[in-house]
Structures are given as C-alpha cells and as structure tokens.
N, C-alpha and C positions, 0 to 999 in steps of 0.2 A: 280705840277703846282700851286695849291693853296698856298703852302708853299712860293713859290717865289713871288707870287702876294700879299699875305696878311701879311706875317711875317715882311717885312720891315716897315709896317705901325704900328707895335706895339709900337713904340716910341710916336705915336700920340694917338693910341687907345690901352690902356694897356691890354684890354681883349684879343687882338689878340696874346698876348704872348703865349697863350695856343697852338698855331699852332706849336710851336717848339717841343712839346712833342710827341714822337713816339706813346705812348699809346693812346693819343687822336686821332691822325691821323689814327692809326690802327683800332680803334673802328669805326671811320667815314668811313673808307674803307669797313669794314665788313657790316655795315648797308647799304651803297650805293650799294654794290655788290648784296645784297639781293633785294633791290628795283629795280636795273637794271634787275635782273633775272625775277622779276614779271612783269616788263614792256615789255622787249623785248622777253621774253619767249613765250607768246601767239602769238606774231607777227611772230617769227621765225618758230614756229610749224605750223602756218597757211601757211606760204610760202613753207615749206617742203612738206606739204600735197598737195598744189596746184602744186608744181613742181614734184610730184610723187617720192620724195626721201623716198622710203619706204623700210623697212627691208626685206631682203630675208632670210627666215629661212632655215638653212642647214638640209639636209635630215638625216644626221648622228647624229643629236642632239636629246634631249628628245622629245618624241611624244607630251608631254604637251605644248611644246613651239610653236607648229604649229599654235595655235590660235593667236599668236602674229604677224603672217605674215601681212604685210600692215601697221604696226606701223611706223610712221615717224622716220628716223634716222638722223644722223648728228646734233643731238641736242647739241653736244659739242660746237657749235657756240655760244650757250647761255652762256656757262661757260667761253669761251674766252672773250666775250664782258663784262661779269659781273666781270671778274678778271682784265683785262687790263685797262678798263676805270677808275675804282676807284684807281688803282695803279698809273696811270699817273696823276690823280687829287690830290692825297694825299701824294705821295712820293716825296722826293727830286730828281729832275731830273739831278742834278749834281753829282749823286752817280752812280758809275760804276756797283755796285752790281745790282741795279735796271735794268739797260739796259741789263746786261747779262741774267737775269732771264726772262725779257720780250722778248728778242730776242729768247732765247731758247724755250720758250713756243709757240711763234708764228711760229717758224720754224717747230717744231714737229706737230703743228696744220696743217700746209700746207701739210706735209707728210701724215698725217691722212686724210686730205681732199681728196687728190689724191686717197688714198686707198678706201675711201668710194665712191668716184665718179665712180671708175672702177666697184665696186660692184653693184652700183645702176644703172648707165647709160649703162654700158657694159654688165650688167647681169652676171658678173663673180663673183661667191660667194667667190672665193679665194682672190679677190681684187688685190692689188699691189703685184707683185712677191716678195717672201720673200727676195731674195738676194738684190733687189732694196731697200726694206724697211730697211734692215740691213745697206746697203750702206749709206742711208740717216742718220741713227742714228750714224754710225761711223764717218761720215763727221762732224756732229754737235759736237761730242765729241772731234774730232781732232781740230776743230776751237776753241771751248771754252777752251780746255786745253792749246792751244797755246796762246790765248789771256790772259788767267790767268797768265801764266808764263812770258809773255812778258811785261804785264802791271801790274805786282804784286804791284809795288810801288803805283799805283793809287788806289789800294784796301786797302792801309794803311801800315804803317811801320811794324806793327806786322805780317800782312799777308805776306809781302815780306820776312821777316825773317823765316817764317814757310811755305813757298810756297808749298813744296812738302810733308809736314807732315800732320798727322791727329791725333786726340785724340783717345786714347785707352779706351774703356768703362771698368769700374770696377777697373782700375789701376791708381794710383796717380803718377803724375810727369813722366808719360811714354807716349812718342809719337812714332808713327810709321812713318818712312820716306820712301816714295815710290821711291825716287830718280829718276832714268831714267824711271821707270815704272809709273810715275805720269799720263802722257797722256793716256796710255793704261787703267789705272784705271778709268779715267774720261769717256772714251769710254764705259768701262764695266758697270759702274754705270748707265749711261744714257740709254744704251741699255736694261739693266736688268729691270730698273724701268718702262720704257715706255712699254715694253712687258709684265711685270708683271701686271700692271694696265689693259692693253688690255685684257689679259687672264681672269682677275677677272670680267670684265664687261660682265657677262653672265646671270645675274638675275636682275629683277627690283629692283633698289635701292642699290644693293650690292656694286658695285665699288665706287659709289659716296658717299655712307655712310661711307665706310672705309676711303676714302680720306678726308672727312670732319673731322673725328676723328683724323686721323694722322696729319692733317694740324694744328690742335690746338697745338699739341706737338711741331711741327716744328716751329710754330710762337713763342712759348716760348723759344726755343733754339736760334732762330735768335736774339730775344730781349736780352737774357742773354749774348750771344756772343758779342753783340755790346755795352754792358753796362760794363764799366771798374770795377765797384765795385762788380757786380754780378759775372763777369767772374773771378775776383780774389778770391771771396769767394768760388766759385764752383771749382776753380782750373782748369779752361778751358782756351783755347787760346782766348785772347781778340782781337777782330777784329774790329777796328774802322770803323764805317760806316755800318757794317753788320746789325745793328739794323733796318735799313730801310727795310730790307727783311721781317720784321715782318708785315709791311704794305701790301706787296704783299700777304703774307701767310694768313693774316686776310681777305683780299679780296677773296682769294681762298676758305676760310671757308664759307664766306657769299654766294659766287657763288655756292658752292657745296650744301648748304642747300636750296638755291633758285631752283637749278636744281632738287633736290630731290623732291620738291613739285610736279613737273611734271613727275618724273621718278619712283615715288613710285607705287607699284603694285595696279591695273593694269596700266602700264606705258603709258603715253600719247606720249612719245618720248624717243628714245634711244640716248645715247651720240655719238655712232659711234666711229670710230678710230680717227676722228678729235678731239674728247674729250679725249678719253683714252690715246692716244699717247702724246698729249700736256700736260695733267695733269701728267702723269708718267714721262715725260721728265723734267717737272718743278720741281717735287719732287726730282728727282735725282740731278739736278743742285743745289737745295737748300742745300742738304746734303753736296755736294762738296764745296760750297762756305763758309759754316760755319764749315767745317772740322769735320763733324760727319758722314762720310761715313759708318763706321762700325756699328753705331747705326741704320742704315737703315735696317740691317738684323733683328733687333728686332721690330722697329716701323713698318717696311714694311713686317712683318712676314706673313701676309695673302697673299701678293703678291708673296713672296718667296715660300710659300706652293703651291699656284696655279701653278706657273711656274714649280716648281719641280715635281708636279704630272704629268704634261704634258710630261716632259723629261723622267721621270721614266716609264710612260706608253708606250711611243714611243720606247725607247731603249730596254725595257724588251720584248716588242712584237717582235721586230726585232731579238733579241737574241734567244728567244724561237722558233721562226719560222725557224731560221737557224739551231738550234740544234735538235728540235723535229719534224720539218716539219709542225708545226702549231703554229700560234701566240697565246700567252697567255697574260692575262691582270692582273695587280695588282689591278687596280680600276675598278669598274663597268663602269665608264666613266670618262674621263678627259676633262677639268680641274676639280679640286677637288669638287667644288660646285655641279657639275653634278653627282658626285659619291653619294652624300647624297640625291640628288633628286631621283636617281635610287633605293635608299634604302627605298624610300617611304616617305621621309620628304617633307612636303609642302614647296613651294618656300619661303613663308614668314618666316618659321621657320629657314631655312638655312640662310637667309639674316640676321635676328635678332641675331642669334647665332654667326655668323661671326662678326657682329658689337660688340657683347659682348667680343669676343676674342680679337678684335682690341683694345678695351678699356683697357683690361688687359695688352696687350703688350705695350701700351702707358704708363701706370702706371709703368710697370717694367723699361721701358727706362728712365723715369724721375727719378726713384730711383737710377739709375747708377750715376747720378751727385753727389748725397749725399754720396754714397758709396765710391766714389773716395776721 
C-alpha cells in the first residue's frame, strides 16, 4: 500500500525513491511486524484469558507439561496480525505472488482456528476430525495449484515457461518436471509443511524459533529468485516479481521473533493450530512459488524429523501389535522432541539444540546454491 501511495511522489520528493527497493521495504516490514507483535500481543493474550481460551493438556503427554494447563492458546492470531498487516503495507499489491501467499496463510489460519475452537469450546482434545483437516489442506493445495497453472503468465514469463518444474539442489542446469503431478505435489507440500509445524509445536519456543530461523533463509531465496543478476549468478530460475515475497517472509521473521517474546519458557501463550497450520501452510506455499520445493527437505529438516517420528512410532506400534500381540515403540514418546524430554533433557535444552540444528540445516541449504 505504501509503495502505491508514496512511490509516485518520488518525482517531487527524491528521497521517496527508496520505496522501490525491496530490501528497504523488507526491513520495514520486519521492524513493523515486531512492533505489531509487541502492541497487539498483550491485548490478544488478555482477550484469550478473558474468553477462557486455555490449553487443555493431553493425558498421554509428558507429566511435566501438566503445569502448563490453563495457559492461553490461539496466540497464532498475534502472528497472523503481525505478518499480514506489514505485508499489505510494504508489498506491492499488484503482485499475484503476494495475494497467493496472503490467501494461503489466512485460509490455513481459519482451518486452525476451527480446530482450536473445537478443542477449547467443545472440550474435545482431538479438535477437528483428522479427515476434515486433511480435506481443508487438500482443498487449498488444489485451489492454489489450479490458480498457479491457470494464471502462470501473471506470475511472469519465466514462471510460465517453467510452470511445472523445480530446481534440483546440488545439480547444475538440472530441473525436475512434475508434469501432470504438479497439483498433487502442491497438495503434498502444503499438507506436509502445515502438519510438520503443527507437530513441532509442543515445547515453549520450539516451533516459532525454528520458523524464524528457516524464514531468514526463505527470505534470501525469494529475493535472489526475483533478482535477475543474482538468479543468473546462482544459476537458478529467475522469477520476475517473486522478490516481493521477501517482504512477506521478512514480516514473518519479525512476527516470529515478536511472538517468541511471549512464547519463550515459561510461555505466556501458545500459538495453537491457528498459528502452526497457517505458518506451515505459508512456508510450503513460499517454497512452491519460488520453485525450491526439494530444498524444503533440508531447511524444514526439523519438521520432517518430527513428522517422521510420529509416522514411524504409529506404524511400528501397529505392526508389532499385530505380529507379536503387543505394541512396541521406537521412541520413548513421539513427536521427537518428547523423546528427548523422556530421556531427561530439560525443555530448554531440547529447544535450543533444535534451534542449533536448524541453523546448521539453513547453512547447508544455502551452500547448495554455490555448489550448483
């Protein structure tokens, strides 16, 4: 919005020429996101407490978590406000990339809100029935995939030419073409990332800290993909206009750090599914739009490990119960962060070590650009 209001005036006020630079607007979005978090955070937390939107601790979780019962949940509303508001203020609103990512984040936020509402108001710890949640994620993937293919020209000539392809990490001049499997891929990525972040959100500051670190790398990828010289130097697909996504991602970094202020141990508020599903969905869409889906496996390694631990635990338990008459477990408890808790690690140690691993994964992912 500010771009459209102020940039036309640069002919009269030369200083306003700075508005055209994505780096300036991204920095502004990050700072504003942080400020919005600090302003609306206490207000939303107060409203959640007053409305009795409190976390119900599951009986099958670690015993140490029972003291967290009564902590306000649905704090993801803070993240949504702190991400969307700066994005709409600093990004170019004539850019389809921006509207796709804003729509996707808000849509998953609604799905998460419904899930949280059922947990809190209906006192159903399971929340939204799994098949309905998956249906919501699949529907978003179907809609976004269809829009991307139908309006590929509006995302730039280069995007249209490579609509169903993606960059292969570590390999130079090698692209993977999904062909008819493009939309299923979009559905898979959105479903996997949103559920991955959701499963990671089990310790104070864990998920939002990992998201903040990962988002820094994603912001760099968006900026480089939308910069013709950097894209050419790094030998990646140049996507005209995708640099605007760096503004959204910078806002997400600021919003994540702002939310971490309230979510660090002992947490004043939990993000709930309204936060984890919307953030996860947004990250998945970002990787899809800049054609770096395969890098998600590296940058989102923490989310992959958390989701994999749940799947391994569940299916191994079913297999051993069927074969031996009693279920056996690979991990002391799933998701993975609970396994380390059950091993005696303090919650803060688990969180910080997962952050360190995420930093390493981000550095590895960034090196893939140069290796190519």
